[in-house]
C-alpha positions in Angstrom: 0.0 0.0 0.0 1.2 3.5 -0.9 1.5 5.9 2.1 0.0 9.3 2.1 2.2 12.1 3.3 1.9 15.5 5.0 4.9 17.6 5.7 5.4 19.5 8.9 7.9 22.4 9.3 9.4 22.2 12.8 12.1 24.7 13.7 13.2 25.0 10.1 13.3 21.2 9.6 10.8 19.6 7.1 9.5 16.5 8.7 7.4 14.0 6.7 4.4 12.4 8.3 3.6 9.2 6.4 0.4 7.3 7.1 -2.3 5.0 5.9 -4.6 2.2 7.0 -3.3 -1.4 7.3 0.0 -0.3 5.8 2.5 -1.7 8.4 4.7 -3.2 5.6 4.9 0.2 3.9 5.6 1.9 7.2 8.4 -0.6 7.9 9.8 0.0 4.4 9.8 3.8 5.1 11.6 3.4 8.4 14.1 1.0 6.7 14.9 3.7 4.1 15.5 6.1 7.0 18.2 3.8 8.4 20.5 4.7 5.5 24.0 3.6 6.5 23.1 3.2 10.2 24.9 0.4 11.9 22.3 0.0 14.5 18.8 0.9 15.5 17.7 1.5 19.1 14.0 0.5 19.1 12.1 1.8 22.2 8.7 0.2 22.2 5.7 0.3 24.6 5.0 -3.2 25.9 1.4 -3.0 24.7 2.5 -2.2 21.2 4.8 -5.2 20.7 2.3 -7.1 18.5 2.3 -4.1 16.1 6.1 -3.7 16.4 7.2 -7.2 15.5 6.8 -6.9 11.7 8.6 -3.5 11.8 11.4 -4.8 13.9 11.9 -7.9 11.6 12.2 -5.6 8.6 14.7 -3.3 10.3 16.8 -6.2 11.6 17.5 -7.2 8.0 19.1 -3.8 7.4 20.8 -3.0 10.7 21.6 -4.4 14.1 18.5 -3.8 16.1 18.6 -3.3 19.9 15.1 -3.5 21.5 14.2 -1.8 24.7 10.7 -2.5 26.0 9.2 0.3 28.1 6.2 0.0 30.4 4.2 3.1 29.4 3.0 4.2 32.9 3.3 7.7 34.3 5.8 6.7 37.0 8.2 5.7 34.2 8.1 9.1 32.6 11.3 10.1 34.4 15.0 11.0 33.9 15.8 7.6 35.5 14.0 5.8 32.6 15.9 8.0 30.1 19.2 7.2 31.8 18.3 3.5 31.8 17.8 3.5 28.1 21.0 5.6 27.5 23.0 3.1 29.5 21.4 0.2 27.6 22.3 1.9 24.2 25.9 2.5 25.1 26.3 -1.0 26.5 24.9 -2.4 23.3 27.2 -0.3 21.2 24.6 1.9 19.6 26.9 4.5 18.0 26.6 8.0 16.8 24.7 8.0 13.5 22.4 5.3 14.7 18.6 5.6 14.6 16.3 5.8 17.6 12.8 4.6 16.9 10.0 5.3 19.4 6.9 3.1 19.0 3.9 3.6 21.3 2.0 6.4 22.9 2.9 9.9 23.9 4.8 8.8 27.0 7.1 6.5 25.0 7.6 9.2 22.4 8.7 11.7 25.0 11.0 9.3 26.9 12.6 8.0 23.7 12.7 11.5 22.2 14.6 12.9 25.1 16.9 9.9 24.9 17.6 10.6 21.2 18.3 14.3 22.0 20.8 13.4 24.7 22.6 10.3 23.1 25.8 11.7 21.7 24.2 15.1 21.8 21.7 14.1 19.2 20.8 11.0 17.4 18.2 10.7 14.6 14.6 10.1 15.8 11.6 8.3 14.2 8.2 8.3 15.8 5.8 5.4 15.2 2.7 6.4 17.2 0.1 3.8 18.2 -2.4 5.8 20.3 -4.7 8.7 19.4 -2.9 11.1 21.8 0.4 10.3 20.1 -0.7 10.0 16.5 -2.9 13.1 16.4 -1.1 15.4 18.8 2.1 14.7 20.7 4.3 13.6 17.8 3.4 16.9 16.1 5.9 18.8 18.3 9.5 19.4 19.1 8.9 19.0 22.8 10.6 16.0 24.4 10.1 16.0 28.2 9.8 13.9 31.4 8.4 14.6 34.9 10.2 15.6 38.0 8.9 15.1 41.6 7.2 18.5 41.4 5.1 17.9 38.4 4.8 17.0 34.7 7.2 17.8 31.9 9.5 20.0 34.1 12.6 18.6 32.4 13.2 18.3 28.7 14.4 19.8 25.4 13.3 20.5 21.9 14.3 17.9 19.3 12.8 17.2 15.9 12.1 13.8 14.5 13.4 13.0 11.1 10.3 10.9 10.3 6.8 10.3 11.6 5.0 7.2 10.3 1.8 5.6 11.4 -0.4 2.7 10.3 -3.7 4.1 11.6 -4.9 0.5 11.8 -2.8 0.2 14.9 -5.2 2.5 16.7 -8.1 0.1 16.2 -6.5 -2.1 19.0 -7.0 0.8 21.4 -10.1 0.0 23.6 -13.0 2.3 22.7 -13.2 4.2 26.0 -9.4 5.0 25.8 -9.8 6.0 22.1 -12.6 8.5 23.1 -10.7 10.1 26.0 -7.6 10.2 23.8 -9.5 12.5 21.5 -9.6 15.3 24.1 -6.7 17.0 22.3 -8.7 17.1 19.1 -11.7 18.6 21.0 -9.2 21.2 22.4 -8.0 22.0 18.9 -11.6 22.8 17.8 -12.3 24.9 20.9 -9.1 26.9 21.0 -7.9 27.2 17.4 -10.2 25.7 14.7 -13.9 26.1 15.5 -14.6 25.6 11.8 -13.5 21.9 12.3 -16.3 21.2 14.8 -18.6 19.3 12.4 -15.6 17.3 11.1 -14.7 16.4 14.7 -18.2 15.4 15.7 -18.6 13.3 12.5 -15.2 11.6 13.0 -16.0 10.6 16.6 -19.3 9.1 15.5 -17.7 7.4 12.5 -15.3 5.5 14.7 -18.1 3.0 15.5 -19.2 2.0 12.0 -16.7 3.7 9.6 -13.4 3.7 11.6 -11.2 4.3 8.6 -13.0 7.6 7.7 -13.0 8.6 11.4 -9.3 8.0 11.9 -8.3 9.9 8.7 -10.4 12.9 9.7 -9.0 13.0 13.2 -5.4 13.0 11.9 -6.4 15.8 9.5 -7.8 17.8 12.5 -4.6 17.3 14.4 -2.2 18.4 11.7 -4.4 21.2 10.3 -4.9 22.8 13.7 -1.3 22.8 14.7 0.8 23.1 11.6 0.5 26.8 11.0 1.2 27.6 14.6 4.2 25.4 14.9 5.6 26.8 11.6 5.8 30.3 13.2 6.3 29.2 16.8 7.9 25.8 16.7 9.0 25.8 20.4 5.5 26.7 21.5 6.6 29.7 23.6 4.2 32.4 22.2 1.2 31.9 19.9 1.3 28.1 20.0 0.9 28.2 23.8 -2.8 28.2 23.1 -2.5 24.4 22.8 -1.8 24.4 26.5 -5.6 25.0 26.9 -6.9 22.6 29.6 -3.4 21.3 30.3 -2.7 23.4 33.4 -5.3 21.7 35.6 -5.2 18.6 33.4 -1.5 17.9 34.0 -2.0 18.4 37.7 -4.8 15.9 37.8 -2.9 13.4 35.7 0.3 13.8 37.8 -1.3 13.5 41.2 -3.3 10.5 40.1 0.1 8.8 39.2 -1.4 7.6 35.9 -4.8 6.6 37.4 -6.3 9.3 35.2 -5.1 9.2 31.6 -3.8 12.2 29.8 -6.9 12.7 27.6 -9.4 12.4 30.4 -7.4 14.8 32.6 -7.1 17.4 29.8 -10.9 17.1 29.2 -11.6 17.9 32.8 -9.0 20.7 32.6 -10.8 22.3 29.7 -14.1 22.4 31.6 -12.3 24.0 34.5 -10.7 26.6 32.1 -14.0 27.3 30.5 -15.7 27.8 33.9 -13.0 30.3 34.8 -13.3 32.0 31.4 -17.1 32.4 31.9 -16.7 33.7 35.5 -13.8 36.1 34.9 -13.7 36.9 31.2 -17.2 36.8 29.9 -17.1 33.6 27.9 -20.8 33.3 26.7 -23.1 30.5 27.8 -23.2 29.2 24.3 -19.4 28.6 24.4 -19.7 26.8 27.7 -22.4 24.6 26.1 -20.0 23.9 23.2 -17.4 22.7 25.7 -19.9 20.5 27.5 -21.2 19.0 24.2 -17.8 18.2 22.7 -16.5 16.8 26.0 -19.7 14.7 26.3 -18.7 12.9 23.1 -15.7 11.5 25.1 -18.0 9.7 27.5 -16.0 10.6 30.6 -16.7 8.9 33.9 -19.2 10.5 36.3 -17.3 13.3 37.9 -18.8 12.9 41.4 -17.3 9.4 41.5 -14.1 10.2 39.6 -13.2 13.0 42.0 -14.5 11.6 45.2 -11.0 11.0 46.6 -9.4 14.1 44.8 -6.6 15.5 46.9 -6.9 19.2 46.3 -3.9 20.0 48.4 -1.7 17.8 46.1 -3.3 19.3 43.0 -2.6 22.8 44.3 1.0 22.0 44.9 1.5 20.7 41.4 -0.2 23.7 39.9 2.3 25.9 41.8 5.1 24.3 39.7 3.3 24.5 36.3 5.9 24.7 33.5 4.2 27.8 32.0 5.3 29.8 35.1 7.8 32.4 33.9 6.2 33.3 30.6 4.2 36.1 32.3 4.4 37.8 35.6 2.5 35.8 38.3 2.2 36.5 42.0 3.0 33.6 44.4 -0.7 32.5 44.6 -1.5 33.0 40.9 -1.4 30.3 38.1 -0.7 31.0 34.4 -3.5 29.6 32.3 -4.8 29.8 28.7 -8.4 31.2 28.9 -11.1 32.3 26.5 -12.7 35.7 26.3 -16.1 37.0 25.4 -15.4 36.4 21.7 -14.5 32.8 22.4 -10.8 33.5 21.5 -7.7 33.2 23.8 -7.2 36.1 26.1 -3.7 37.6 25.7 -1.4 39.1 28.3 -0.1 42.7 27.5 3.1 41.2 26.1 1.2 39.0 23.6 1.4 35.7 25.4 -2.0 33.9 25.4 -1.8 33.4 29.2 -3.6 34.9 32.1 -2.5 35.0 35.8 -5.4 33.4 37.7 -5.7 33.5 41.5 -5.5 30.0 43.0 -8.8 30.5 44.8 -10.6 30.9 41.5 -9.0 27.8 40.1 -10.0 25.8 43.2 -13.6 27.0 43.0 -13.9 26.1 39.3 -12.3 22.7 39.9 -14.8 22.0 42.7 -17.7 23.0 40.4 -16.6 20.7 37.6 -15.8 17.9 40.1 -19.2 18.2 41.8 -17.4 18.7 45.2 -19.1 20.7 47.9 -17.4 23.8 49.3 -15.5 26.6 47.6 -11.9 27.0 47.0 -8.9 25.0 48.3 -9.6 25.7 51.9 -12.6 23.3 51.9 -10.2 20.3 51.3 
């Protein structure tokens, strides 16, 4: 099968994204061509993706010496310790400068292997083979490679471009339907924050996943690339205009981190968007119709009942992680303020005076909004 291709411009580098449905052989051939004269390939793979990886690894093993590292893709493994473990493994197995690092799995594997590639010999070529919706439609479309520290998510990392992204979208059919839906929170975010004109396409794609999955997956990939491509071309390191894609991530990352992976990235971001929309309506005049749009699009993800989901929510822990959010420093924030992407009365991101699409929000307002979304009694953090 012939692969389709879209080209991304990331920090001046033109990166091909090759994709198709049930095209694993063509994907493997494309990665094999990327090997060039590489003497070895470091293949970092999510344990759950091994069935998809085997044909690709067999093909690559015929071209170069392949060293496989299996990573358990759980949030406690998104650490510098995991990166060091892979680096030590690579050096011990004589993976040399000029080799290829292949990351196959979800967003966590892509980040850990991506940071590994950036650090190994100060930079080794990287290929992404995403196998989850979060990875295929969002996280691989970025230079950001990062891991967690004890204070919160993605506090340590760098910017490093892949040389190739390739995906057999058929791999995503093995993702359980509930995880597929929550994994589409990033696409709902793209519609709400950047591309409202793609709302009908998003709704149709989600519904198509049941009886026309091929059409649905192709449309979702288009939404991911279309929404982000122009922003990343002008702001590849996501430090100014492209910060809008942090919408929902401030509270979302805090929820994901404090749950230690019990709440997946997509679900956490979805709750985070509802919190951000609630604050936007309270403090910046976001109209009721826009709140309704948020609730409708998030309802398509079929999230768990919030009253049960947040029953044991540790607001003190969430508050501590929010205080370490990695957007702090872009704009001036007081000690008890949190930088967030919010929407104004026109439904567009509110900008700080210096142009950053960030607002300093008092912690008490965030706590009240989080309680409202979670269905928890009381107001603010003090009720915890």
